[in-house]
N, C-alpha and C positions, 0 to 999 in steps of 0.2 A: 447691531446684529439681530436677525430674525430668529427667534426660538425654533420656527418649524424648519429651518434650513440646516440645523446642526447635523454634521456628518460623523457618524461613529466609526471608529477604525474597524478594520476587516475582522478582527478577532472579537470575542465576547467575553464578559467578566467570568472568571473562573469560579464556578460554584463550590469548589472545594475550600475556598478561603472562608474561615469562620470569623464571627464577630462577638458571639456570646456563647458560653458554655456552662459556667458554673451554675449548678442548681437546676439544670434544664434536662429534658429527656434526650437531648442530642445536641450537636453543634449547630448553632443558628447561623445561616450564611451571612457574611458580613454586608453584602449588598442589601440584603433584606433589613438589616438594622439600619443602614444608611437611609433607605427609603422610608422606614418607619419614622425615623427622626425628622426627616423633611416634611412627611405628611403631618406629624404632630406639630411642627413649627407653623405650618400653614393654618392648622386648626386654632393654635394659640393666637396667631395673627389676627383671625377672624374673631375669635371669642374673648380674647384676653385684652388685647391692646384696643385703645380707643380710637376713634376716627382721627383726633388731632395728632396723636403720636404716629400713627401710620402715614399721615400726610407730611409730617416733619421729617420722618425717615426718608420717604420718597423724594422730598425736596432736597434734602442734603445729597442723596445720591444722583440727583438729576434724572429721576425716573418717575414715571407715573405710579400711582399707588398699587395697581394691579401688577405691574412689572416688578416693583419693590418686593411684593409679596413672593413672587416667584424666585427672585434673586436671594433673598434671605433664607427662604426655604431650602434652596439649593446649598447655600452655605452651611446651614444646619447640618445637612446630610453629609457634608465633607468632613465633619468634625473628627470622625474615626478613620479617615483615609490612612493615617499612619499605622493602622494595624495590618497593612499589607507590607510587612517586613518579616524577615526570618526570625528575628527575635521574639516578636509577638506570636506569630503562628506556631513557634516551637513549644508554647506553653501547654498545648494539647499534643503530646507526643504521637498518638495514632493519627490524628489529622495531619500532623506535620510530615509524618512517614510517607503519606500519600503524595505530598507535595515535593518533598526533596528527592523523590525518584525521578521526577521530571527535570530534565537537563536545563530548562529555562530558569529554574529556581535555584540552581546550583550557586553556592558562594565560594569566593577564592579561599576562604578558611572556614573552619568549623563554626557553627553558630555559637558555641561556648567561647570561641576565641573572639568574637566580635565585641566592640565596645558596647556597653549598656546604652540603649536608646530607647527611652520611654515612648510609648505610642502617640501621646499627645505632642511631644516635641518632634516626632517624625511627621505628624500632620502639619505642624507649622512649617517645616522645610518643604514638604511635598506641595502643599497647597500654595505656597508663595510662588513656587516655579510654575506650577500649572496655571494659575491665574494670570501670571506674567505672560505666559504663552498665549492665553486667551484674549489678550489685548486690554487687560486692565491698566489703568493709568499707573505710570511709574513715578517714583520720586525725583526730586531735584538733583541736579548735578552741581557739585561744589567746585572750588577752584581746581584748575587742572582737568576738569571734565570728570572728576571722580563721582560716581553715582551713589547716593544714600537711599536705602529703602525706607528710611524714616519718612513717612507721609506718603509712601506709595500705597495706592489702594489695595493692590494685591497683597501686599505685606501686611497692612492693617487687618484684612480679613483673616490671613493666615495666623497672625499673632493672636487674634481674638479665638479662633478655633483651637489654637494650641493652648489656650488657657482654659479649656472646658473642664479641667480637673482642678481649677480654683487658682492657679498661679500662672501669670503671663510671663512668657520667655522674653529675653532681651531682643532687640532689633538685630536681625541677621546682617551680615556684611555681604554686599552685593557680589564681590568676588568670590566668596565662598559658596553663595548660593548657585553661582554659575558652574561650580564644580562640586555639587552637593555630595556625590557618592565618594569623592575623595575626602572631604572634610568630615562626613558622617557615613562611614563605611556600613553601619547598620541599615541604612536606607535600602541598600542592594540596588543593583541595576538590572539589565536584562528583563526577565520576566516580572520581576517585582515592580519595576518602573512602568513597564507596559500595562500591568494590571491596574496600578494606580490611575493611569491615564484612562483606561477603559472604564473603570468604576466612576471616574469624574465625568466622562462623556455620557454615560448612561443616566447618571443622576441629573445632569444638566438637561438632557433631552426630555425626561419624564416631567421634571419641574418647569419646563419652559423658560429656563433662566438664560435664554439667549442674549437679552439687552446687557450692555456693558455699562456699569456705573461711571458717571463722568467725574465724580469726586468721592472722597472718603466721608466718614462720619465724625462729627464732633464727639468728645469724649463721653458726654452724658447720653447720647444716642447709641454710641458704641456699646455702653454698659447695657442698655435696653436689649439690643440685638444679641449680645453675648448671654444675657439672661435668659432669652428666648431659647437659645441653643442648648444651654445647660439643663434648663427644665424640661425641654423637649426630650433630650437624651435620658433623663431620670425617668420620665414618665413611661417612655416605651421600653425601657430596661427592666421594668417590673416583670417578674417571672410569668405571672398570669397573662400579661400582655403578649409577652414573647410567645409563650405556648399556643396562644389562641391564633397566632399567625404563622406558626411553624409550617413550612411547606412539606408535603409528603415526599416530594421529589424536587431537586433543585439543580439545574445545570447552567443557569444564568442567561438563558436565551432572552431575546427581546420580548417574546410573547410572555414569558414567565414574569419578566421584569414588570411589564404593563399590568399583568394580572394582580401581582403582589402590591403594586402602587395603588391600585383600585381599592383593594382590601384594606390597606393601611389607611388610606384617606376615609374610608367608611368607618373604621374602628377608632380613629384618633379623638374624636370629640367625646365619646362615651368614656374613654379612659380619663381624659381631662376632667370631665364632670364628676366621675367617681372619686377622684382624687381631691376634689374640692377647690380646684384651681378655676376661678371663674370671675365674674363681675357682679358686684352688687350695684344697685341703682339708687341714687338719692331721689326719693319721690317728693313732690311738693305736698306740704302739709301745714296746717296752722299749728302755731306753737302750743296753743291749749290742747289741740287734739293729740299732739306727739307727747307732751309732758304731763298733761292731766292737771295743770294749774295755770293761772293767769300769769303773764310775764311781769317781772319787777322793772323798775326804771332803766336798768342797764339793759336788760333783755329787750325791753320795749324800743329802746333806742336803736339797738341793732336791727330789729325787725323793720323798723322805719327807714333807716339810712343805708344799711349795708347792700340790700339788693340793688338799690340805684347805683352805688359806687362800683360794684361788681359789673353791672349791666354796661356802665360806661367805660370802665378800665379793664375789664376781664378779671379773671381770678388772680389771687396773690396771697399776701400774708395778712393776717389780722392779729393785732396784739391787744389784749385786754388785761388791764390793771385794776384790781378791785379787792375790797377787804375779804377775808375769809367769811363764808356764810352768805356772801351776796350773789350766790347763783352762777359762779363762773363755769361751772361744768356744763349746765344746761345752755348758757350763753355760747360756750365753745361748740357744743354739738349742733346748736342751730346755725352758727357761722359755718361750721364744716358742711351742713347740708346745702347752704347757699352757694359756698365755693365749690363743693363737689358737683352740684348740678351744672354750674357754669363751665367747669373745666372737664365735664363728662368723665369724672373719677369713677374708679371701679371698687373703691373701698375707703377704709379709715383705719388709722392706728393711733391709739392714745397712749402716750408715753408718760410714765410716772417715775418718781425718785426711788421707790422701794418696792419689794415684793409685797409687803403688807397693803400698801396703798394700790398696788395693781389688782390684788386679790379683791379688794373692796370695790374697786371700780368696775370689775369685770361684769357683774350682773346689771350695773346701771346702764352700760353701754349696750348690754344685750337687750334690755328693755327699749332703749332708744332705737336699736336696730329693727326690732319687730314693729314698731310704730313708724318708722320714717325711711325704711329701705326696702327695695324689692329685689328681685333677682337672686343670685347666689349669695347666701349669707353665712357661709361657713366662717367661724370665728375662733380665734386661738387666744389663749392666755400664754403670754411669753415672758418667762424669767428662768433663771437657772434651775429652779425646782418645780417649774410648772408641770413637767412631764409626769411628776409624781402624783398630781392632784386631780385627775378627772373625777375619780369617785368622790373625793372630798368636796370638790367644788360643786358637783352636782347635788350631793346631799345638803350642802350649806345653802345654795342659791337656786337650785332647780335648772342650773345651766352648766352643761359639761365643759370641759376645757377647750374641746373643739366642738363647736355646734353647727349643724347643717340641717337641711331637709332630712326627714326621718329616713328615706330611702337611701341616703348616701352618708349618713352620720358616721357609721362604723368605718367605712372606706376612707372618708375624709380625715377622720381622727388618726387612722393608721398611717396615711401618707404624709399629711401635714405635720404630724407629730415627729417626722424624721428629722435628723440633724440638718441644719441650714435652711429648713423649708418653712418655718413658722410664718415669716412675713410674706409668704406667697399667698396665705389665706386672704380673702377679701377684707375681713375685719379682724382686728387684733387689739389687745390691751396687754401691756406689759411695762417693763422697766426700760428706762431711757438708755441704758447701755446696749439694749438690743439694737437700737438704730444707730447709736454712736459708734459701735463697732464696724459699721459700713464705711467709715472714713479712716479705718486703721489697715495697715498693710498686712492682713491676715488672710489665710486661705478662704476663699469664697466670700471675702468681705463685701465685694462690690455687689454680690447677689442681694444683700440687704437694701442697696440702693435701687436695685431693679424691683424688689419688692415694694418700695416706697413710690416708685414711679406711678403716676396716675392714681395715687391715693391722697387723702387729706391727713396730714400729720398733725396731731394736737399734742403739744407738750405742756404739761401741767407743772406748776412750781418751777418756772423758768428761771427764778432768782436763786434756786437752792443748790446751784452746782459750783464747785470750786473752779480756780482758774483753769485747771487741766480740762475739766469736763466742759466748762464754758467755751474754751477754745475749740474743742471738738465739735460742740454744737454750732459754733460760728462756721467751721469748715462744712458740717453737714448741710447748713442753710444755704451755703454757696452751691453745693450740688443740687439741692432741691430748687433753688432759683433757676438754675440752668435746665432742670427737667421740667420747669414750669408747674411743679407740684404745689398745690396750696397748703398752706401752713397756718395753724392757730397756736399762738403763744399766750400762756396764762401765767399771771404773777399776782401775788399780794403785796410784795415789797421788792420792787425792781428799780434800781438807780437809773437815772437818765443816761449815764455813760454805758451801762450794760445794754439798755434798750437800744441805743444808737448802734452799738457793735452788731447786735443781731439783725436789725433792720438792714444796715449796710451790707451785711454779708449776703443776705438774700438778694438784694438789688444788684450787688456785684456779680453773683452767679447769673442773674437774668440779663447781664450785659450792660449795667449802668455803673460806671466807675466813679462818678461824682459822689461825694459824701453827702449825707443828710443828717441834720441835727434834730434828735427826737427828744422831746420834752413830754413824757407821758402825763396824762391827767388821771388823778386818783380820786375816785373811780372814773374810768373812762376807756376809751378805745380808739385805735387808729387803723388805717387800712393802707397797704402798700400794693400797688398794682404791678405784677410781674410783666405785664405787656408794655407799660409806659414808664415804669420806675417811679410814678408819682407817689408821693407820701401824703395821704389826706391830712387835712387839719386834725389834731387830736381832739376828740369830743368828750368833754367832761359831761358827766350824767350824775344825777342825785343818787345817793346810795339807797334810799328806801328804808335804811335803818341807821341813821345818823346817831352816834353814841359818844359819850364822853368816857373814855377808859379811865377808871380810877386807879391810878398807879401808886401803890404803897411800898416804898423802898425801905426795907428793914436791915439796917447795918448788923451784921452778925459775925461772930467768931465761928471758925469752922470746927465743929466738934462731931462730925458725923460718925467717926469711928469709935467714939467714947461710949461707955456703957455705965449703968448705975446712975448716980445722982446727976441732975441736969444743971449745966453750968449757966449761970445768969448771963443773958446777952448772947448766948449761943444759938446756932441753928436749931437744935433739938428743942429749945425752949419756945422759939418763934413758932415752930410748926404746931406745938401743943396749944399755944394760945390761938393761933388762927383757926385751928380745927375744932376747938371746944364748943363754939356755937353750932357747929354742924352736928357733932355728936349729941348735943343736947336737943336740938330742934329739927333735925333732919336736913336733907339736901345733899348735894354732891360736890366732890372737890377732885381736881386734878393736881398732883404733886409731881412736878417735872424735874427730874435729876440729870446731872451732867454725864455720869458714867453709870455702867451696869452695876458695879460693885456698890456705889453709893445709893443706887435704887434698892439693892438687896438690903443694905444696912438699914435704909430709911424705913422699908417695909417692916422689918423686925422690931425697930425702935417704936414705930407707931402701934404695932401689935401689943407691945409691952405697956405702952401709954394708955392705949384704949382697948383693954381686953374684951369688953362687951361688944364693941364695934367689930373686932377681929373675929369673934365667935359667931357672929351672925352671918349666914350665907350672903355673899356678895357685899358684905360690910367693908372689907379691905381687900383690894385686888393689887396684883403686880404684873406689869407688862414690860418686857424688854426682849432683846434678840437672843439671849443665852438660855432659852428653853428649847427642848426638842421641837422640831417643827410642827408636829401634830398638837402638842400642848399649847404652843404659841397661837396656833390657828383657833383652838377652842377658846382660849382666853380672849382673843381679839373678837370672836363671835359674841361672847357674852358681854364684852364691852360695848359693842354696837347695839346689842339689845338694851342694855342697862342705861347708856348714855346717849343713845342715838335720837334722831328726829322723832318727836311725839306723833302719835297717829291722829291727835286732834289738837286744835289751837288751845282749847281749855283742857290742860292735862293736870293731874293730881301732883301734888308735892311728892318727890321721891324720898324714900327713907334714906337715912344716913348711909353714905358710901363714899369711899375714898379710893381713887386710882393712883398708885405710885408708878411712874413710867419714866422712860427715857425719851429722847428725840423721836422715837417712832411715832408718837402721837401728834406731832406738830404738823404733819403733811397729809392732806387728802382725806384723812379718816374723818367722818362726819359725826364728831362727839360734840356733847354739850354738857358744861358743868356749871354749877352756880358760883364757884369761885376757883381761880387758877393760882396756884402757888408754884413759883419757879425759881431755881437757882439762877444767878446771873448768867446771862448769855448775850451774844451780840444782839443789837436792837431789832434786827429783822427776825430773828428767831423768837425773841420775846413777844413781838407783835403777832407772829404765827400762833404762838400758844395761846395768847389772849383771845385770839379768834375762836377759841374753843369754850370761851366763857359767855354763858347766856346767848348762845349762838342762835337759838330758835325761839320763836314766840310760844310761851307756854300758858299765857293767859292769867288772869286773876287767881290766886291760890295754887299756881302751878310751881311756885318757888317759895322757899321758907321765908319768913319775915325779914331775916337779915340779908336777903338777896332778892327782895321784892322788885326792886327798880331794874327792869330789863334793859333800859337804856343807859345804865351806868355800871357795866360789868367791872368787876374788881380783880386786878392782877397784884399780887404780892410778889416782890422780888426779893430774895434773900441775897444780900450783896455783901460779900466779904471784903470788897474794896472801898466801900463808902467811907469817906473821911480819912482814908489811908494816905492820901497824898502821893507823892512820887515813889515812896517806898513800899507801896501796897503790892502784894504779889498774889495772883490767883492760887488756890489750894494746889499742893504739889500733886494730889491724886488726880487732877484734871489733866495733867500731862499737856499734850498739844491739841486737845479736842478743839479749842477755840483760841484765836490770836489774842495774846494778852493786851496788844494795844487797842483792839476793838472792844475788849471788856472794859478797859479803862475809859475809853470814849463813851461807851454806853452808860457806865456808871455816872459820869460827869453829866452827860446829857439828861438822864433821868433825874438827877437832883435838881435840875432847872425846870422840870415839868411840874410845878407846884399845882396848877390847876387841872392837871389831868391831860390826857392826850385825846384830841377830838378825832374821831374816826368816822369818815375818812379824811377830814379836812387837814389834819396835821400830819398824816403819814408820810406822804411823798417828800415833804419838806425835812422831816426828821431823818428819813432814810438816806437822803442826799446829804444832809448836814453831818451825819456821824462819820462819813467817808471824806468830808470836805478838808482840804489842806489848811484852810483858814480856821478850822475848828480850834486849833491850839493857840491862836493869836492872843486871846483874852485870859489865858491861863497864867498861874503863877510860874516864875522862871523854872524852878526845878522840875515842876510837873510837865512844862513845855519841852524841856530837854529830854526828859524820860519818855514822853510820848513820841517825840521825833525820832528817838533811837528805836522804839518799838515799831513805829510806822515804817522805818527804813528796813527793818527785818522783815516785816509783812510784805512790803512791796518787793523786796528782793526775792522772797519766796514765791510770791505770786508771778513775778517776772520769769523766774526759772521754770516754774510748772507750765506757764503759757508757751515758753520757748521750747520746752521738751514736748508738749503736745503738737506744736507747729512742726518740730523736727520729726516726729514719729508719724504724724497723720499723713493721709494721702494728700498730694498736691491739689490745688483747686482745678476744676475742669479746664480752665483756659490754659493751665500749664502743662497739660498732659501732651499737647502738641504732636499728636500722631503716634505716640509710643506708649502703648497700654502696660508695658512692663513698669511703668511709673506707679501703677496701682498695686504692684506687688513687691516693690523695692523698698527695702529698709535701709536707713542710714547705718554706716559702720558703727558698731558698738551698741546698736539698739538690740536688746534681747527680747525673748517672748515675755519675760516677767514685766518689762516696761510697757507692753501692749495691752495690759489690763486697763480697763476703762477707768477705774477708780484708783488714781495714783497713791502709791503708799498704802494700799489696802492690806494691812497686816492681818490676815485671818487664815484660819484653817478650820478643818471639819473633824468633829470628834463624835464618837458613839460610845455612850455608857452601856456596858454589858454586865449583867448582875449575876455573880456567882451564887448559886442556890445551895442549900444544905445537902442535897442529894448528888452533888457534883456537876449538875447541869449548868448551862449558862443561858440566860434569857435576855430579851430586849427589855423586858418591864420589870419592876421591882417585885411585883406579886408572883413572878415565876410562871405566868401563863403562856408566854410567847417565847419558845426556844429560838435561839439564834439559828437561822437557816445555814445549813452546812453543805448540803449536796448541790445538784443542779439547780439553778436559780431561774424562775420564771420572771417576767416583767413584774407581776404582782409581788413576788418575794422581794425584789429589789426596791420596789416602791415601799413595801412595809419597812424595810431596813432603813431606807433614807428618811422615812418619816420620823424616825427617832434620832436623827443626826442634829448636833448642836454646833452652831458657828462659834469659834473660840479665838482669842488673840493668837496670832501666829507665834509669838514668843513662848507661849506655853508648850508648843510642840517642837520648837526649833531643835532642842537638845534632848528630846525624848526618844527613847528606843520604843519602836512600835510593837505593841502586843501581837503576836501572830494571828493573822486572819485565817478563816477557813480557807482551804486551798481553792475551792471553786470561785472565791471572790476575785482572784487575780484575773479572771477571763473578762471582767466587767470594769471598764475604764472608770465609771463613776464611782466605784467602790475602792479603787486602788489607794487613793490618797486619804481615806478616812482613818483617822487614828482611833484604835479601840482603847477605851478606858476600862480596865477590869475592876469593877466596883465590888466591894465587900461590905458587910455589915460593920458599921463603925461602933465602938464601945459606947458612945454617947447617944447612940440612935442614928437612924438614917444610913446612908451608903457613902463611902469615900474610897480614894485610891491615892497612891503616890505616883507622881510623874515628874521625872527630872528634877527632883528636889522640892517639888510642890505638893501640897495636899489638896486634892480636888474633892468637892462633895456635891452631890445631887439631892434635891428635895424640893419642897414647895416653892422656894425662892429661885429655882433653876440651878444651873451648873455654876459653881463659884469656887474661888480659891480661899482656903481658910488657914 
């Protein structure tokens, strides 16, 4: 059909029909909003989508790229056609009164008596019928000639538009659609139906959307087009954008429509740019120019080989396996630039396991962006607390939480900081759950997939996720493979089985069903082509820092909770003995504990054992998750300054300093200690912690005499299972932090490492060995039986978590099969609670408030910050949340919430914060009673006493 020959009905759109009203100077005509959205969609098609994606969409529709642009813009404009219903128009009584007096808009019963019909659902029904009338291809007929709308192009588009508020409706029945007004009385007939058709026709005319698609879109491209529609609607719905286009008069004539269309097109690009929605460009640059230092062997091999592989096979997935401290981050960013240029990507997202690691990575990626990217470089920090941290991040790193060119920084921060929008920024750093949520059936979940389309995704610590998150990562990689989005996976300790599952998922999404066996090289890397499915031969590389890890396993009895005299052979004695040389001669140590409570007790015990060390500023530090957010950030900053990479190769020996910490320090934080002492943990975690030992070259005199050999880092493992045989049990205080079977396997494996562990030479073998079924074969019978029992429990738990993840996650793109409601559908019995990314995350949020002598309540112990109680600004909320502490959910389960200030109930982020009314304790400090527990806050953070 030729767009120039479209004939509009004899009437014209009714200018009295409104589309936007809240917060505006008047009612904004509906057709103006539809035109604005179509114009914005065209602008985003030109400025946001890459050439390859535009060509893929056009090819799937059977249209040229120019016609596809017109048709997709037309669809975007149709998203709110369902607002031409009595139920919606009645929301502004004055405007509706003008309509209802007109006989053509009369309804057989009062508006209040009509069934509720949301406007997006009305769009689904109305658009399906109108596109069918326009000749869009229909679905197949089943047995008996019964027609199904599943697979009909008209219905796919309608279902897409009906989902513009984040949830896709079910496939409509053809017989019901044929009699829509009977099945959905809220649609209305007569003037309502005629106006929907007139708006449809005018929109089609001005967009030039005459051509009819020959086929529908595969699921991954449907998500891209849907994302364009949603973002276009959001951008043009901003009050300032609407007011700038508000017509002085509006009758809906063809001349008025054409004039508004021209104005909307002219304004769209500026609105998008101000919001920070744009494209970054990966510029070609030499490694040393970008990073400021010469590449190491791993990085050098990527520089030499990856461009040729990508040039031959197109972009795809890169898997890098290397020890901590071997420059994986720079290797990943270099690989991302190669893949991004080849794929024409518009940006980058770096996903990390924790908020702390994301905060630390943010400035590093910012420096890379300034050196290696051009174009729009708005950059967002994304995790559950990131919105609170613009000022803190800027003060700490010189980089705001959303960064853009100076002229648009404030606008970009305001818009990209809105809910669901962070991944729309060209550049981002954040936690991995921000992207894994894209494969869960939650509202606007697929918008995260849209945000990743045409970006390079870098996943750090790919080994660090349990079965639930691993399975979600597998599903995400399927979608990214289908989208042809490049991926870089980084790991220090990844088993061959896990590597194979990740690589196969990406290949499966890209259309290659045959499996591939992956045997990672350590250190090394491999490349997977999304175009051909080819998996390159894994490339082993030299480490550049080959070392032998001196592993000293100390069998200990567990006496962490004891005070007073030190028991012979206990953990407390071992710590004193290991740290005595440091206290005497200087140097730094990391003491890594299994739980927060044990870290707090260890901190106090070491302060009593070494009072001179504890009295010196920076002599003894404590880092864990149960500090107020602002305090934890301060401690993290101090740790990075005290234990981070030296400014020079020849650095001075550091004074005696000990950091007591939990698992927070084992991932991504760039810390360097002279010795690492750790409680027993699974082998992969121990190797991660060991990577913080003598991590950087400090040169002669840079370490104390007892730690002078930088090629022989020392890991002391405090092992309560050593020599215990089948009857050994992990300390009860550890609960289910680690699997008992893996702890036993690790303990036995370490006992056999008498000559130390060669890094990287032994690492891959040991990581695979600790999980191998045959590991138990040479063990004594009773130990073998006990390990088999524990292994069975672990495997059953892992299978259950993986099954639940598969049950709750979105289906693969190939299984959508023309029904987008599959992206919103939850299985029976699956609740919101099960859709949190970290399965079993038993956590809550608490806020200590301090009762002062004058009767006031403050956020700080000193009494200088009153608890805000009136109308709250964003700054007030950020201030409150900066004092919040994450706590075990069991602490709050049976607790009665202390009354919050009334104004807090208006802010969702504050509603579930439990107030802890602290009072001065008789023995000093502050404490409160909560559901039978006594909680105290002090230098060691929040704890149960």
